[in-house]
N, C-alpha and C positions, 0 to 999 in steps of 0.2 A: 504494500500500500504506500509506504513512504517513497519508494522508487518511482511510483506512478503519480506522485503529487498529492497523495491523500494523507500526509503526515498530520494534518489537523483533525482527522477523524479519530476519536478516542476508541481504544480497544480495551476491554475489561476482562480480567481473569475472573473465574468463578470462585476460586479460593484465595483468601488473603495471604496464606502461607507462601513461602518461597517455593517455586516450582522446580522440581528436579528429582534425581534419584541417585543411589549410590554409584551406579555405573556411569551415569552422565557426569557426576562430580569427579570421577577418576580421570576423565578426559580433559578436565579443566585444571588439573594439578600441574605443578611445575615439572614433575617427572615426565608427564606426557609431552609437554612442549620440548623438553630436552631430547626425548626419544624421536620426535619429529625432526628436530635439528640434525640428528644422526642420519635419518632417512634422506634429508635434503642434501647431505654431503656425498651420497652414493649415486652414481650415474644410473639413469633409467629406473628411478624409483616411483612407485605408485602407492599412495596411502588409501587403503580400503577401510572406511570408518562405518561402524554400525549406526543405523538410522536413529537409534534411541540415544542421541546426543543433542546438545543444544546447537542452535544456529551459530552462536559465538564460537563454539568448538569447531564447527565445520568451516567457518570463516578464517579462524586462526590457522587451521590445518591447510586450507587452500592457499593461504598467503605464504605458507612455508614449503609445501611439497604438493604436487598434483594429487588431487583427492577425488574419490568417488564413494558415494554412500552405498550401503547394502542392507538387506534385510536377512533374517534367518532363512527365508524362503529362496532368495536368489544369490546368496553369497558364494555357493559352490560354482554356479554358472558364471558369476562375475569373475572369479579368480581364474577359472579355466579359459574363459574367453579372453581375458587380459593377457595371459601367457601365450595364447594362440596368436594374437595380433602383435604382441611385443615380446618376441622370444627371449630377448636379453633382459627381461624385466626382473626386478626384485619387488615383491609385495610386502608392505608393512601393514599388518592387520591390527586394529584396536577399536575400542579400548577393552573389550571383553576377553579376558585371559582364558576363561573356560572355553568359550566358543573358538578362540584361536587355536588352542591346544587340541580341541576336539576335531577341528578341521584338519590338523596335521595327522591325527589318528585316522580320520576318514580317508584322506588322500593316500595314506600308506596302505590302507585296505584296498583302495581302488588300484594302486600301483601293482598289486598282486593278482588282479583279475586278468582274465584273458583279454588280448587286445580288442577282440570283436565286442566284448562287453563294455570295455572302456569307450570305444567309439560310439556305442549306443548312448553314452552319457554326453560325449562331445566328439564329433567326427574328426577333429584335428589332433586328438590325443591318443597316446598309447602308453604302455608300461614305462618306456624310457622317458617320455616327456613328463609324465606325472612324477617320476622319481626325481627328475631334474628340477621341477618347480618346487618340490619339497625342500630342496637345498637353498631356495631363494624365497622362502616364506617366513618372514619375521613376525613374531607375536609380542605385543605389549604384555608385560608380566605383572602389572599392578592394578588391573581393573577387574571388578567383581560386581555381579548382581546379587544382592543379599537374598532375594527370593530363591534363586536357583542354587544358592550355596547350601540350602538345606539337604540336598541329595548327596550326603557324604557317605563315608565307608559304612557307618552303622546301618544306614538305609539299604545299601547294597546287600549287606549280609542278611537283612530281614527278607529282602526279595528272593535271594538265592535259597534261603532256608525254607521259607513258607510258601513260595510260589514258583517252584521249579519248572512247572509246565506252562506258565503264563506267557502270553504274548507281551513283549516289552517295548515301550516307546520312551524316547528321551529327546528333549529339546537340545539344540546345539549349545545352549548356555549352561547346561548342568555340569557339575564337577566330573572329572575324568572317570572315576570308578563307575558311576551310573551310566555315563555315556558309553564306556567300553562294554559294559554289560549289554546295553541295547544294540550297540554296533555288532557285537558277536551274534546276538539273536537275529539281527537283520540279515547278516551273511547266511545264516542257517534258514532264512525264510520265515522266521517267527518273531519279527520285530521291525522297528523303524526308527531312524534318527532323522532329525530335520526340524522344520518349523512347526508351529501349531497346526497349520493347514495340512502339512504332511501327516502329522499324527492323527488328526481327525479323519482324513481320507483313508488312512490305513485301517483304522478301527471300523469305519463304515463298510469298507470293501470286504473285510474279513467277516463281518456280521452278515452282509448280503450273501456271501458265498455259503455260509453255514445254513442260512434260511433256505437257500435254493436247493441244497441237498435234501432237506426235509427230515433228517434224522435227529433224534434227541441228542443234544450237545450242550455243554456249558463252556462258554468262552470267558477267559480271564484276561483282562488287559491291565497292565501296570502303566500308570500315567506319570511320566517323568517331566512335569512342567507345572506352571502356576495353577493354583486351585480354581481360578476363574474359568479354566477350560472344562472343569468337571460338568457344569450345568449344560453348556451347548452340546457336549459329547453325549451326555445321558439323554437329552431330548432327541438328538439325532438317532441314537440307537433305539430308543423307544418307538420312534416312527417305523424303523425297519422291522421291529418285532411285532407290530400290530397284526392281528388276525391269525396268529399261530402261537402255539405254546411248547413246541418241541425244543426250541433254542433258547437258552438262558445266557445272559451276559452280566458279568461282574466287572465293575470298574474299580481298580485298586489304586488309591492315591497314597503312596508311601512318603512319610515325612519323619523328621526327627521327633521324638516323643515330646520334646520341649516346645515344639511349634504347634501343638494342639491344646485345646482347653476342654476339660470335662465339664459338661453342663449340669450333671446331676440327674438328668432325665434317663429313663430306661430306654433300651434299644427299641422295645416294642412300642413305647408311647411317644417317642420323639427322637431328637438328635442327642445322642449320648456324648458325642464329641463334635467340636467344630474347629475349623481352621483358626489359628490365632491364639495368643496366650491371654490369660486372665488379666494381665496388666495393660493390655491395649491391642489394637488392631494389627494382626498379621505377624509381628516380629518378636523374636526372642533373642537375647544376646548370645545364648549358648546354642540355640537350636535352629537359627535361621528363620525363615518365614514360610507360612503356609499360603498366605495370600500377599499380594503386592499392595502395600499402603499407598505407594506413590501413584499407582494407576487409579486409585479410588479417592483422590483428592477432590475431584469434581463431583458434586452431588446435585440432585434435583432441587433440594432445599436451597443450596447455594445459588443455583441458576434463578430460582424464583426470587431470592433475595436481591440479586442484581437487577432483575426486571422491575421489581417493585421500587427499588431505589431510583431507577431511571425515570419513573413517572413523576418524581419531584427531585430532579437532579440538584437544584439549588440548595434545598434543605439538606440533602445527603452528600454534599460535596466532599467532606472529609472521608466518608466511607468509600465513595467511588474512587477517590484519589489513591486509597490503599490498594485498589484492585488494578491500577494501571500497570502495564508491563514495566518491569524494573530495568530492562536493558534496551528499550526501544531507542533508536537513534545512535546507538554505539557504533563506532567506526573502527575498522582494522586497516592499517596502512592507508588511511585517508578515504576508505570506501565503506559504505554502510555494511555492517555485519550481516544484515538481512539479505543484501544483494550478493555479497561475496560468498556467504554461507549457502546460498541457493545453488551455486554452480555445481557442487558435488551431487546435489539431488537431481539437477537437470542432466548430469552425465549418466546417472542411474536410470532416469526416465528414458533417455535415448537408447540405452542398452536394452531395457525391457521392451521398448517399442520395435527396435530394429534387429535385436540380437547381436549387435556389434558395439564395440567401444567406439565412441565418436572420434572423428579425425582431430577435432579440437583437443581432446584429452591426450590422444597419442602424440600430437605435436608438442603439447605441454610437457609430456614425459621426456621426449627427446631433446627439447630445447633448454630445459632448466640446468 
């Protein structure tokens, strides 16, 4: 809006608290800037930054080294396509350390697949090219999402002990133990690793296949991602199970014991446990999080509060001022952070639209 001459139009946040999360904050630390400076000193470097970071982070990154954003759903194709079009490339992935290290595990698994299977993932790659890119994939080591941190070794042991036959899923952001467990299951045809969409599609597909067979069966799915995914998955599975009673599905959400709260209700009469600790929404110092408090900062009550305040803006001036963006108008190297930070997003949009890294980004990589 500012770049188009609408800087005078107020934009309000729904929550007065500072917007952000543990992962986004790690990308604004001095360590991340120092890491990017290291990337900038290396020829043919490309910074692949996770979309869940601020525009300021993206702007500072773009000002330092050529940058493209990614999601958990397109990060694998982004990296494969970048190495395809720029063979001499070195990719610096951040800030999510878990996702970066999991990508290394995933690409190592891919490098051991037959060439024809690799080419089904990307036609320009084979075992040799994937092994080569692994040597030039750098990962930031100090970034973490507190929500996915809950899937630690104790949770892995619980899954292996109590659910040996379950189908296992894991988001790319979960810690290595949980990811490796799901990755191994995926190789064996009984699991999936990837984005929330990948996980949902896997569960629905396997449910449809079981229903189509028509025999009595009970499917168990271990869900290695944020608790907010439980509801849409359960609703989707319920739709697939309508009109039949042969197939049963159990969704297992494994978390550290410290990340759940006992309500006192019986299993028969209500919810005996819920995500989150008794001290507050979502997080526990020792157990991680079962739900993401950062994703739940915007509420309907907050939205109604802003709308009501705007009906008498003059009286509610102080309140509305507390909701104004705290960083609007910031500049990086003399350019609006909102404009400079949009460039990595536009590079990703070009890739998703055309399947190719843009000439603009390739020229940037070669010319810096």
